C-alpha positions in Angstrom: 1.0 10.1 -59.3 1.8 7.5 -56.7 2.1 3.9 -57.7 0.5 1.0 -55.7 3.9 0.1 -54.2 4.4 3.7 -53.1 1.0 3.6 -51.3 2.0 0.4 -49.5 5.3 1.8 -48.4 3.6 5.0 -47.2 1.0 2.9 -45.3 3.7 0.8 -43.6 5.7 4.0 -42.7 2.6 5.5 -41.1 2.0 2.3 -39.1 5.6 2.3 -37.9 5.3 6.0 -36.8 2.1 5.2 -35.0 3.7 2.3 -33.1 6.8 4.4 -32.3 4.5 7.2 -31.1 2.5 4.9 -28.9 5.6 3.3 -27.5 7.1 6.6 -26.7 3.9 7.8 -25.1 3.7 4.7 -23.0 7.2 4.7 -21.8 7.4 8.4 -21.0 3.9 9.3 -20.2 5.1 11.7 -17.4 7.1 13.7 -19.9 3.9 14.9 -21.6 2.8 16.6 -18.3 4.4 19.9 -17.7 6.7 20.1 -14.8 4.8 23.0 -13.2 1.6 20.9 -13.3 3.3 18.0 -11.6 4.9 20.3 -8.9 1.9 22.5 -8.3 -1.2 20.3 -8.7 0.1 16.8 -7.9 3.3 16.7 -5.7 2.2 19.7 -3.7 -0.9 17.8 -2.5 1.0 14.7 -1.1 2.0 14.1 2.4 5.6 13.3 3.4 5.4 9.5 3.2 3.5 9.5 -0.1 6.0 12.1 -1.4 9.0 9.8 -0.5 7.3 6.9 -2.3 6.5 9.0 -5.3 10.1 10.1 -5.6 11.2 6.4 -6.0 8.8 5.9 -9.0 10.9 7.5 -11.7 13.9 9.6 -12.5 11.7 12.6 -13.3 9.8 12.4 -10.1 13.0 11.9 -8.1 14.4 15.1 -9.7 11.3 17.0 -8.8 11.2 15.6 -5.3 14.7 16.9 -4.6 13.4 20.5 -4.7 13.6 22.1 -1.2 10.5 24.3 -1.7 8.3 21.2 -2.1 9.8 19.7 1.1 9.3 23.0 2.8 5.5 22.8 2.1 5.5 19.2 3.3 7.1 20.2 6.6 4.8 23.1 7.1 1.7 21.0 6.6 3.0 18.2 8.8 4.3 20.6 11.6 2.6 24.0 11.4 4.7 25.0 14.5 7.8 25.1 12.2 6.3 27.9 10.1 8.3 30.6 11.8 11.1 32.7 10.1 13.9 31.5 12.5 12.9 27.8 12.2 12.6 28.0 8.4 16.0 29.5 8.2 17.4 26.9 10.6 15.8 24.0 8.8 17.1 25.3 5.4 20.6 25.1 6.9 20.3 21.4 7.6 22.7 19.2 5.5 19.8 18.1 3.3 17.4 20.9 3.9 13.8 20.3 4.7 14.0 16.7 3.3 16.5 15.7 5.9 14.5 17.5 8.6 11.4 15.4 7.6 13.4 12.2 7.5 14.8 12.9 11.0 11.5 14.1 12.6 8.8 11.9 11.2 9.6 8.4 12.4 9.8 7.2 16.0 13.0 6.4 17.7 13.7 2.7 18.2 15.0 1.7 21.7 16.3 -1.9 22.2 14.1 -3.5 24.8 16.0 -6.8 25.0 17.1 -7.6 28.6 20.7 -8.4 27.6 21.0 -6.2 24.6 24.4 -4.7 23.8 24.7 -0.9 23.7 24.9 0.6 20.2 28.3 1.9 19.1 27.2 5.6 19.2 26.4 5.4 22.9 30.0 4.7 23.9 31.0 8.3 23.6 29.0 10.7 25.7 29.8 14.4 25.2 29.9 16.7 28.1 27.4 18.9 26.4 25.7 18.6 23.1 23.9 21.9 22.7 23.3 25.2 24.5 19.7 25.5 23.2 16.8 23.3 22.4 13.8 24.3 20.3 10.5 22.4 20.8 8.1 22.4 17.9 4.8 20.9 19.2 1.5 20.3 17.3 -1.6 18.6 18.7 -4.5 17.4 16.6 -8.0 16.2 17.5 -9.8 14.2 14.8 -7.3 15.6 12.3 -8.0 19.3 13.3 -5.1 21.3 14.7 -5.9 22.4 18.2 -2.5 23.5 19.5 0.7 24.6 17.8 3.6 26.3 19.4 7.4 26.5 19.2 9.4 27.2 22.4 13.2 27.9 22.9 14.8 26.4 26.0 18.2 27.7 27.1 20.3 24.7 28.3 23.7 26.3 29.1 23.0 27.5 32.7 24.0 25.5 35.7 20.5 25.8 37.1 19.1 23.9 34.1 21.7 21.2 34.2 21.3 20.5 37.9 17.5 20.7 38.0 15.1 18.0 36.8 14.6 18.2 33.1 11.3 19.8 32.2 10.0 21.8 29.3 6.6 23.6 29.7 4.9 25.2 26.7 2.2 27.0 28.7 2.3 29.3 31.7 0.2 28.6 34.7 -2.4 31.2 33.6 -2.1 30.6 29.9 -4.7 28.3 28.2 -5.6 27.3 24.7 -9.3 26.9 23.8 -10.4 23.8 21.8 -13.5 22.2 20.5 -13.0 19.0 22.4 -16.2 18.2 24.3 -15.8 17.6 28.0 -15.9 13.8 28.6 -18.3 12.7 31.3 -17.5 9.0 31.3 -14.4 6.8 31.1 -15.6 5.5 27.7 -15.4 9.0 26.3 -11.8 9.2 27.6 -11.1 5.9 25.7 -12.3 7.5 22.5 -9.8 10.4 23.0 -6.9 7.8 22.8 -7.9 7.3 19.1 -8.7 10.9 18.4 -5.7 12.7 19.7 -2.3 12.9 18.0 0.8 14.8 19.1 4.1 15.6 17.6 7.0 17.0 19.7 10.0 17.7 17.6 13.2 18.7 19.4 15.6 20.7 17.3 19.3 21.1 18.0 20.3 24.5 16.3 24.0 23.9 16.8 24.2 20.4 15.4 21.5 20.9 12.7 19.5 17.8 13.7 16.1 17.0 15.0 14.2 14.1 16.7 10.5 13.4 17.5 10.1 12.3 21.1 6.4 11.7 21.0 4.5 8.4 20.7 2.2 10.1 18.2 -0.9 8.7 19.9 -1.6 8.7 23.7 -0.5 5.7 25.7 -3.3 6.6 28.2 -6.1 9.1 28.8 -7.5 9.5 32.3 -10.1 11.8 33.8 -9.5 13.2 37.3 -12.4 12.1 39.5 -12.6 15.5 41.4 -11.6 18.3 39.0 -12.7 16.6 35.9 -9.5 17.5 34.1 -8.3 15.1 31.4 -4.7 14.0 31.4 -3.5 12.6 28.0 0.0 10.9 28.3 2.3 10.4 25.4 5.5 8.4 26.0 8.5 7.3 24.0 11.2 4.9 25.3 14.8 5.8 24.4 18.2 4.3 25.3 19.7 5.6 28.6 23.3 5.9 29.6 24.5 2.5 28.4 21.8 1.8 25.8 20.6 -1.5 27.3 17.3 -2.5 28.8 18.6 -1.9 32.3 19.2 1.8 31.4 16.1 2.8 29.5 14.6 6.2 29.8 11.1 7.3 29.0 10.3 10.7 27.5 6.9 11.5 29.0 4.6 14.1 27.6 1.5 15.2 29.6 -1.3 17.2 28.0 -3.9 18.5 30.6 -7.2 19.7 29.3 -10.0 21.2 31.5 -12.7 23.7 31.5 -15.9 24.9 33.2 -19.1 23.0 32.8 -20.8 26.0 31.2 -18.1 26.3 28.5 -18.9 22.8 27.0 -15.5 22.5 25.4 -12.2 22.0 27.2 -9.1 24.2 27.2 -5.5 23.0 26.9 -3.9 24.0 30.2 -0.6 22.1 30.3 1.8 20.6 27.8 5.0 19.4 29.4 7.9 17.1 28.7 10.0 15.2 31.3 12.4 12.2 31.3 12.0 9.4 33.8 14.2 6.3 34.3 13.3 2.8 35.5 13.8 3.9 39.2 11.0 6.4 38.8 13.5 9.3 39.1 13.3 12.3 36.8 16.5 12.9 34.9 18.5 16.1 35.5 19.0 18.5 32.7 22.7 17.5 32.2 21.8 13.7 32.0 18.9 14.4 29.7 21.1 16.4 27.4 23.5 13.4 27.1 20.6 11.0 26.4 19.1 13.4 23.9 22.5 13.8 22.3 22.6 10.1 21.6 19.0 10.1 20.5 19.7 12.7 17.9 22.0 10.2 16.2 20.0 7.1 17.1 18.2 4.7 14.8 14.6 5.4 13.8 11.8 2.9 13.8 11.0 3.2 10.1 7.7 4.9 9.4 5.7 3.1 12.1 4.2 6.1 13.8 0.9 4.4 14.6 2.4 1.4 16.4 5.1 0.7 18.9 4.6 3.7 21.2 2.0 2.1 23.6 3.6 -1.3 23.4 7.0 0.0 24.3 5.5 2.1 27.1 3.8 -1.1 28.5 7.1 -2.9 28.4 8.8 0.0 30.1 6.2 0.0 32.9 6.6 -3.8 33.3 10.4 -3.4 33.6 9.9 -0.6 36.1 7.5 -2.7 38.1 9.9 -5.7 38.1 12.8 -3.5 39.2 10.7 -2.1 42.0 9.7 -5.6 43.1 13.4 -6.7 43.1 14.3 -3.6 45.1 11.6 -4.3 47.7 12.7 -7.9 48.0 16.3 -6.8 48.5 15.2 -4.2 51.1 13.1 -6.9 52.8 16.0 -9.3 52.9 18.3 -6.5 54.2 15.7 -5.7 57.0 15.5 -9.3 57.9 19.3 -9.5 58.1 19.4 -6.4 60.2 16.8 -7.7 62.6 18.5 -11.1 62.8 21.9 -9.4 63.5 20.3 -7.2 66.2 18.7 -10.3 67.9 22.0 -12.2 67.7 24.0 -9.3 69.2 21.4 -8.8 72.0 21.4 -12.5 72.8 25.2 -12.7 72.8 25.3 -9.8 75.3 22.7 -11.4 77.6 24.6 -14.7 77.5 27.9 -12.9 78.2 26.3 -11.1 81.2 24.9 -14.3 82.6 28.3 -16.1 82.2 30.1 -13.4 84.1 27.7 -13.7 87.0 
């Protein structure tokens, strides 16, 4: 038979156990959830940015987030164009697997737009060649719905590629991709497409096991051709040129052309192309573009600011290009004036010389 003191001690012990249990449940609430439930029903539903944030919340989540199969699902959902056997095998061979691929491909590149900016250290050494092949993984969305997804391999070792203007086309002239995008009839409708379209163009270096996203994510401009009615959506990303300063900037320009008959109601994607243009409005050759992309593969990223910066940097690039053209025109005008003045002076000198001899 228990004495009163024994009952008090038992009651205190029960209270202590209750407190310890509550404390344990509060401090390690994730431990009561099975790992398979966290991985299958929670982490598997997050996008890449949320996944990175969740991995920093606790040791348990950080351990789960290091699993490559979860990052493989994140990359597949972010870039459906990478869901190919060769690309999956290639991405798995990256130093950090799919996690490093996402970290390299998701954010935008950051180019220094300061007029007197010093070139970064990695731009000093320019390799003669940085890869013999480029893989383009491109995905286009309209209002969150995937309308175009394709991966294309580009051979870069030939002399023809290196001497010709750099250009990557994802569609043949007779190849089109149907969409549900309604045909815009006004400029206002084209303005709406600037907020509804998103594009990702990931360039992958198979030899160096690195990747970079050269798209501005959203269009910098959407224009409708007055005669054909085709819609041209332009995406642009400014990267460092040969010296990495504002005087040597290069723009990666992506053009998506959509068109279609009036009877069809919806447009077809007819062209998706990538070119590189410098401040002199000249398209870069394949060799020069490879050198620039080689530095871009190791360049700094602009955090996770995918929604901002693309259009602003494009406008700054256009302004720099306009000012350079104006300076060039002024220099050419001054040179023309000097040539005319020199011609007049020489002609007058000859006339005076002939008159003096007479």
